[in-house]
ROSE-4610 file (N, C-alpha, C; in Angstrom, 1 decimal, always signed):
// ROSE-4610
residu = [M/M/M/S/S/S/S/S/S/L/L/L/S/S/S/R/R/R/I/I/I/F/F/F/G/G/G/L/L/L/R/R/R/N/N/N/A/A/A/S/S/S/P/P/P/V/V/V/A/A/A/S/S/S/G/G/G/L/L/L/Y/Y/Y/W/W/W/S/S/S/G/G/G/I/I/I/W/W/W/L/L/L/A/A/A/V/V/V/G/G/G/A/A/A/I/I/I/I/I/I/L/L/L/S/S/S/I/I/I/L/L/L/L/L/L/A/A/A/G/G/G/S/S/S/S/S/S/L/L/L/K/K/K/E/E/E/S/S/S/G/G/G/M/M/M/L/L/L/P/P/P/W/W/W/V/V/V/F/F/F/G/G/G/V/V/V/H/H/H/G/G/G/F/F/F/A/A/A/T/T/T/L/L/L/A/A/A/G/G/G/G/G/G/F/F/F/V/V/V/S/S/S/A/A/A/K/K/K/K/K/K/S/S/S/G/G/G/R/R/R/R/R/R/G/G/G/W/W/W/Y/Y/Y/F/F/F/G/G/G/M/M/M/A/A/A/N/N/N/G/G/G/L/L/L/L/L/L/Y/Y/Y/S/S/S/A/A/A/L/L/L/L/L/L/L/L/L/A/A/A/I/I/I/S/S/S/F/F/F/L/L/L/A/A/A/T/T/T/D/D/D/A/A/A/G/G/G/W/W/W/S/S/S/T/T/T/A/A/A/V/V/V/P/P/P/I/I/I/L/L/L/L/L/L/L/L/L/V/V/V/T/T/T/C/C/C/L/L/L/S/S/S/G/G/G/A/A/A/V/V/V/G/G/G/G/G/G/M/M/M/L/L/L/G/G/G/V/V/V/N/N/N/A/A/A/G/G/G/S/S/S/A/A/A/A/A/A/K/K/K/T/T/T/R/R/R]
num = [1/1/1/2/2/2/3/3/3/4/4/4/5/5/5/6/6/6/7/7/7/8/8/8/9/9/9/10/10/10/11/11/11/12/12/12/13/13/13/14/14/14/15/15/15/16/16/16/17/17/17/18/18/18/19/19/19/20/20/20/21/21/21/22/22/22/23/23/23/24/24/24/25/25/25/26/26/26/27/27/27/28/28/28/29/29/29/30/30/30/31/31/31/32/32/32/33/33/33/34/34/34/35/35/35/36/36/36/37/37/37/38/38/38/39/39/39/40/40/40/41/41/41/42/42/42/43/43/43/44/44/44/45/45/45/46/46/46/47/47/47/48/48/48/49/49/49/50/50/50/51/51/51/52/52/52/53/53/53/54/54/54/55/55/55/56/56/56/57/57/57/58/58/58/59/59/59/60/60/60/61/61/61/62/62/62/63/63/63/64/64/64/65/65/65/66/66/66/67/67/67/68/68/68/69/69/69/70/70/70/71/71/71/72/72/72/73/73/73/74/74/74/75/75/75/76/76/76/77/77/77/78/78/78/79/79/79/80/80/80/81/81/81/82/82/82/83/83/83/84/84/84/85/85/85/86/86/86/87/87/87/88/88/88/89/89/89/90/90/90/91/91/91/92/92/92/93/93/93/94/94/94/95/95/95/96/96/96/97/97/97/98/98/98/99/99/99/100/100/100/101/101/101/102/102/102/103/103/103/104/104/104/105/105/105/106/106/106/107/107/107/108/108/108/109/109/109/110/110/110/111/111/111/112/112/112/113/113/113/114/114/114/115/115/115/116/116/116/117/117/117/118/118/118/119/119/119/120/120/120/121/121/121/122/122/122/123/123/123/124/124/124/125/125/125/126/126/126/127/127/127/128/128/128/129/129/129/130/130/130/131/131/131/132/132/132/133/133/133/134/134/134]
x = [-3.4/-4.2/-5.4/-5.3/-6.5/-7.5/-7.0/-7.9/-8.8/-8.2/-8.9/-10.0/-9.7/-10.7/-11.8/-11.5/-12.6/-13.5/-12.9/-13.6/-14.5/-14.0/-14.7/-15.4/-15.2/-15.8/-15.3/-14.1/-13.6/-12.7/-13.1/-12.3/-12.4/-11.3/-11.3/-11.0/-11.9/-11.7/-11.0/-11.1/-10.5/-9.0/-8.2/-6.8/-6.5/-7.2/-6.9/-7.3/-8.4/-8.8/-7.8/-7.3/-6.3/-5.0/-4.7/-3.5/-3.8/-5.0/-5.3/-5.3/-5.7/-5.6/-4.2/-3.3/-1.9/-1.3/-1.7/-1.2/-1.5/-2.8/-3.2/-2.4/-2.1/-1.3/+0.1/+0.7/+2.1/+2.1/+1.0/+0.8/+0.8/+0.1/+0.0/+1.3/+2.1/+3.4/+4.3/+4.3/+5.1/+4.8/+3.5/+3.1/+3.6/+3.5/+4.1/+5.6/+6.3/+7.7/+8.1/+7.3/+7.5/+7.2/+6.2/+5.9/+7.0/+7.5/+8.6/+9.8/+10.1/+11.2/+11.0/+9.8/+9.6/+9.7/+9.2/+9.3/+10.7/+11.5/+12.7/+13.9/+13.8/+14.9/+14.7/+15.7/+15.6/+14.9/+14.3/+13.6/+12.3/+12.1/+11.0/+9.8/+8.6/+7.5/+7.6/+8.2/+8.3/+9.3/+10.1/+11.1/+10.6/+9.4/+8.9/+8.4/+8.2/+7.5/+8.2/+9.5/+10.1/+9.9/+9.9/+9.7/+8.3/+7.3/+5.9/+5.8/+6.4/+6.3/+6.9/+8.0/+8.6/+7.7/+7.0/+6.1/+5.0/+4.4/+3.3/+3.8/+5.0/+5.6/+5.8/+6.3/+6.5/+5.2/+4.2/+2.9/+2.3/+2.4/+1.8/+2.7/+4.0/+4.8/+4.4/+4.2/+3.7/+2.3/+1.4/+0.1/+0.0/+0.8/+0.9/+1.5/+2.4/+3.0/+2.0/+1.2/+0.2/-0.9/-1.4/-2.5/-2.1/-0.9/-0.4/-0.1/+0.4/+0.7/-0.6/-1.7/-2.9/-3.6/-3.5/-4.1/-3.3/-2.0/-1.2/-1.0/-1.5/-1.3/-1.4/-0.9/-0.9/-0.5/+0.7/+1.2/+1.2/+1.7/+1.8/+0.4/-0.6/-1.9/-2.6/-2.5/-3.0/-2.3/-1.0/-0.2/-0.5/-0.7/-1.0/-2.4/-3.3/-4.7/-4.7/-3.9/-3.8/-3.2/-2.2/-1.7/-2.7/-3.4/-4.4/-5.5/-6.0/-7.1/-6.6/-5.4/-4.8/-4.7/-4.3/-4.2/-5.6/-6.5/-7.9/-8.5/-8.3/-8.8/-8.0/-6.7/-6.0/-6.4/-6.6/-7.0/-8.4/-9.3/-10.7/-10.7/-9.9/-9.8/-9.2/-8.1/-7.5/-8.4/-9.2/-10.1/-11.2/-11.8/-12.9/-12.4/-11.2/-10.8/-10.2/-9.4/-8.7/-9.0/-9.9/-10.3/-9.0/-8.2/-7.0/-7.3/-6.7/-7.0/-5.9/-6.1/-5.2/-3.9/-2.7/-1.4/-0.5/+0.7/+1.7/+2.1/+1.8/+2.2/+1.2/+0.0/-1.0/-0.5/-0.1/+0.4/+1.6/+2.5/+3.7/+3.3/+2.4/+1.9/+1.3/+0.5/-0.1/+0.9/+1.9/+3.0/+3.8/+4.1/+4.9/+4.1/+2.8/+2.0/+1.7/+1.5/+1.2/+2.4/+3.6/+4.8/+5.3/+5.2/+5.7/+4.7/+3.4/+2.5/+2.7/+3.0/+3.3/+4.6/+5.6/+6.8/+6.6/+5.8/+5.4/+4.6/+3.8/+3.0/+3.8/+4.8/+5.7/+6.5/+6.9/+7.6/+6.7/+5.5/+4.5/+4.0/+3.8/+3.3/+4.4/+5.6/+6.7/+7.0/+6.4/+6.6/+5.4/+4.4/+3.1/+3.3/+2.3/+2.4/+2.2/+1.5/+1.3/+2.6/+3.5/+4.8/+5.7/+5.6/+6.4/+6.0/+4.8/+4.3/+4.6/+5.0/+5.2/+6.5]
y = [+4.4/+4.2/+3.4/+2.5/+1.7/+2.6/+3.7/+4.6/+5.4/+5.7/+6.4/+5.5/+4.3/+3.4/+3.1/+3.2/+3.0/+4.3/+5.5/+6.7/+6.9/+6.7/+6.9/+5.7/+4.5/+3.3/+2.8/+3.2/+2.7/+1.5/+0.4/-0.8/-1.4/-1.8/-2.4/-3.9/-4.7/-6.1/-6.8/-6.2/-6.8/-6.5/-7.5/-7.3/-6.5/-6.9/-6.2/-4.8/-4.5/-3.1/-2.3/-2.8/-2.2/-1.9/-2.9/-2.7/-1.6/-1.6/-0.5/+0.8/+1.0/+2.3/+2.7/+1.8/+2.1/+2.4/+1.7/+1.9/+3.3/+3.7/+5.1/+6.2/+5.9/+6.8/+7.0/+5.9/+5.9/+6.5/+6.3/+6.9/+8.4/+8.9/+10.3/+10.9/+10.2/+10.7/+10.7/+9.6/+9.6/+10.6/+10.9/+12.0/+13.3/+13.6/+14.9/+15.0/+13.9/+13.9/+14.1/+13.4/+13.5/+15.0/+15.6/+16.9/+17.9/+17.7/+18.6/+18.3/+17.1/+16.7/+17.3/+17.3/+17.9/+19.4/+20.0/+21.5/+22.0/+21.2/+21.7/+21.2/+20.5/+20.0/+20.2/+19.7/+19.8/+18.6/+17.8/+16.6/+17.0/+16.4/+16.8/+15.8/+16.2/+15.3/+14.0/+14.1/+13.0/+11.9/+12.3/+11.3/+10.8/+11.0/+10.7/+9.2/+8.6/+7.3/+6.2/+6.1/+5.1/+5.5/+6.8/+7.3/+6.9/+7.1/+6.9/+5.4/+4.5/+3.1/+2.7/+3.4/+3.2/+3.5/+4.6/+5.1/+4.0/+3.6/+2.6/+1.3/+0.9/-0.3/-0.3/+0.9/+1.0/+1.0/+1.7/+1.8/+0.4/-0.4/-1.7/-2.7/-2.4/-3.2/-2.9/-1.7/-1.3/-1.9/-1.7/-2.2/-3.7/-4.5/-5.9/-6.3/-5.6/-5.9/-5.8/-4.7/-4.4/-5.5/-5.8/-6.7/-8.1/-8.6/-9.9/-9.9/-8.9/-8.8/-8.9/-8.3/-8.3/-9.7/-10.3/-11.6/-12.7/-12.6/-13.6/-14.9/-15.0/-16.2/-15.9/-16.7/-16.6/-15.2/-14.8/-13.5/-13.1/-13.9/-13.6/-13.4/-14.2/-14.1/-12.8/-12.4/-11.1/-9.9/-10.1/-9.0/-8.8/-9.9/-9.8/-9.3/-9.8/-9.2/-7.7/-7.3/-5.8/-5.1/-5.7/-5.1/-5.1/-6.2/-6.2/-5.3/-5.2/-4.2/-2.8/-2.5/-1.2/-0.8/-1.7/-1.4/-1.1/-2.0/-1.8/-0.5/-0.1/+1.2/+2.4/+2.2/+3.3/+3.4/+2.3/+2.4/+3.0/+2.6/+3.2/+4.7/+5.1/+6.5/+7.3/+6.7/+7.5/+7.5/+6.5/+6.5/+7.5/+7.5/+8.4/+9.9/+10.1/+11.5/+12.1/+11.4/+12.0/+11.3/+10.3/+9.5/+8.8/+8.3/+7.7/+6.3/+6.0/+4.8/+3.7/+2.6/+1.5/+1.8/+1.5/+1.7/+0.6/+0.7/-0.3/-0.2/+0.9/+1.1/+0.4/+0.1/-0.6/-2.0/-2.9/-4.2/-4.1/-3.1/-3.0/-2.6/-1.7/-1.3/-2.4/-3.2/-4.4/-5.4/-5.6/-6.5/-6.0/-4.7/-4.1/-4.1/-3.8/-3.7/-5.1/-6.1/-7.4/-8.1/-7.9/-8.5/-7.8/-6.5/-5.8/-6.0/-6.1/-6.5/-7.9/-8.8/-10.2/-10.2/-9.5/-9.5/-8.8/-7.7/-7.1/-8.0/-8.8/-9.8/-10.9/-11.3/-12.4/-11.8/-10.6/-9.9/-9.7/-9.3/-8.9/-10.1/-11.3/-12.4/-12.9/-12.7/-13.2/-12.1/-10.9/-9.9/-9.9/-10.6/-10.6/-11.3/-11.1/-11.8/-13.3/-13.8/-15.2/-15.9/-15.2/-15.8/-15.9/-15.1/-15.2/-16.3/-16.8/-17.8/-19.2/-19.3/-20.6/-21.3]
z = [+21.3/+20.1/+20.6/+21.5/+21.9/+22.6/+23.3/+24.0/+23.0/+21.9/+20.8/+20.2/+20.0/+19.4/+20.4/+21.7/+22.7/+22.7/+22.6/+22.7/+21.5/+20.3/+19.1/+18.6/+19.1/+18.7/+17.4/+17.0/+15.7/+15.9/+15.3/+15.3/+14.0/+13.4/+12.1/+12.3/+11.9/+12.1/+10.9/+9.8/+8.6/+8.4/+8.3/+8.1/+6.8/+5.7/+4.4/+4.4/+5.1/+5.2/+6.0/+7.1/+7.8/+7.0/+6.2/+5.3/+4.2/+3.7/+2.7/+3.4/+4.6/+5.3/+5.4/+5.8/+6.0/+4.6/+3.6/+2.2/+1.8/+2.1/+1.8/+2.5/+3.8/+4.6/+3.9/+3.6/+3.0/+1.6/+0.9/-0.4/-0.3/+0.7/+0.9/+1.3/+2.2/+2.6/+1.3/+0.5/-0.7/-1.7/-1.8/-2.8/-2.3/-1.0/-0.5/-0.8/-0.5/-0.7/-2.2/-3.1/-4.5/-5.0/-4.4/-4.8/-4.4/-3.2/-2.7/-3.6/-4.0/-4.8/-6.2/-6.7/-8.0/-8.0/-7.0/-6.9/-6.6/-5.8/-5.4/-6.1/-7.2/-7.9/-9.4/-10.2/-11.6/-12.2/-11.4/-11.9/-12.7/-13.9/-14.7/-14.4/-14.7/-14.5/-15.4/-16.5/-17.4/-16.9/-16.0/-15.4/-14.0/-13.7/-12.3/-12.2/-13.4/-13.3/-12.5/-12.5/-11.6/-10.1/-9.8/-8.4/-8.0/-8.9/-8.6/-8.3/-9.1/-8.9/-7.6/-7.2/-5.9/-4.8/-4.9/-3.8/-3.7/-4.8/-4.8/-4.2/-4.6/-4.1/-2.6/-2.1/-0.6/+0.1/-0.5/+0.2/+0.3/-0.7/-0.6/+0.2/+0.3/+1.2/+2.6/+3.0/+4.3/+4.6/+3.6/+3.8/+3.9/+3.1/+3.3/+4.6/+5.1/+6.4/+7.5/+7.5/+8.5/+8.4/+7.2/+7.0/+7.5/+7.1/+7.5/+9.0/+9.6/+11.0/+11.8/+11.3/+12.0/+11.8/+10.7/+10.5/+11.2/+11.2/+11.9/+11.1/+9.9/+9.1/+7.6/+6.8/+5.3/+4.9/+5.2/+5.0/+3.5/+2.6/+1.2/+0.6/+1.1/+0.7/+1.0/+2.3/+2.7/+2.1/+2.0/+1.4/-0.1/-0.8/-2.3/-2.5/-1.6/-1.6/-1.4/-0.5/-0.3/-1.5/-2.2/-3.4/-4.5/-4.7/-5.7/-5.5/-4.3/-4.0/-4.1/-3.7/-3.8/-5.3/-6.1/-7.5/-8.1/-7.8/-8.3/-7.9/-6.6/-6.1/-6.8/-7.0/-7.7/-9.1/-9.8/-11.2/-11.3/-10.4/-10.5/-10.2/-9.2/-8.9/-10.0/-10.6/-11.7/-13.0/-13.2/-14.3/-14.1/-12.9/-12.6/-12.5/-12.0/-11.8/-13.0/-13.8/-14.9/-16.2/-16.2/-17.4/-18.0/-17.1/-17.5/-18.2/-19.2/-20.0/-19.6/-20.3/-20.2/-20.9/-20.2/-20.8/-20.4/-20.8/-20.4/-19.0/-18.4/-17.0/-16.0/-16.5/-15.6/-15.2/-16.2/-15.7/-14.9/-15.2/-14.4/-13.0/-12.8/-11.5/-10.8/-11.4/-10.8/-10.4/-11.1/-10.8/-9.6/-9.6/-8.5/-7.2/-7.2/-6.0/-5.5/-6.3/-5.8/-5.2/-5.9/-5.4/-4.1/-4.1/-2.9/-1.7/-2.0/-1.0/-0.4/-1.3/-0.8/+0.0/-0.4/+0.4/+1.8/+1.8/+3.0/+3.9/+3.3/+4.0/+4.6/+3.9/+4.4/+5.6/+5.5/+6.7/+7.8/+7.5/+8.6/+9.4/+8.7/+9.4/+10.4/+10.1/+11.0/+12.1/+12.0/+13.0/+13.9/+13.6/+14.5/+15.7/+16.6/+17.9/+17.8/+16.8/+16.6/+16.3/+15.6/+15.2/+16.5/+17.5/+18.6/+19.6/+19.5/+20.4/+19.9/+18.6/+18.0/+18.6]
């Protein structure tokens, strides 16, 4: 991976931006899995909301893990920032793309993403290289 960053000159210095990139990757993987599950089973679209919250929660958990591991300090802070920015981006995109309005699912999504991002951040800061040298 480091050879690719040297070739293309791509280096991300921000821990939260790195976490958001990984959250987006895991969101895409989760969306593909949910699409296959929806097409290949008797699951209805109306019953997908818990699964969607699970995908968003896992995506922010992974993003919080990456951001805190990269920062090496204040894991819950970087993880929760990742979850908050992830939610803000998701809400902006859903409003602009489908004119989605405010519903009861929005505060639940915000709670799920912030908490799972914070938990991922707490796990990530302890998995980083700075935690091993203490």
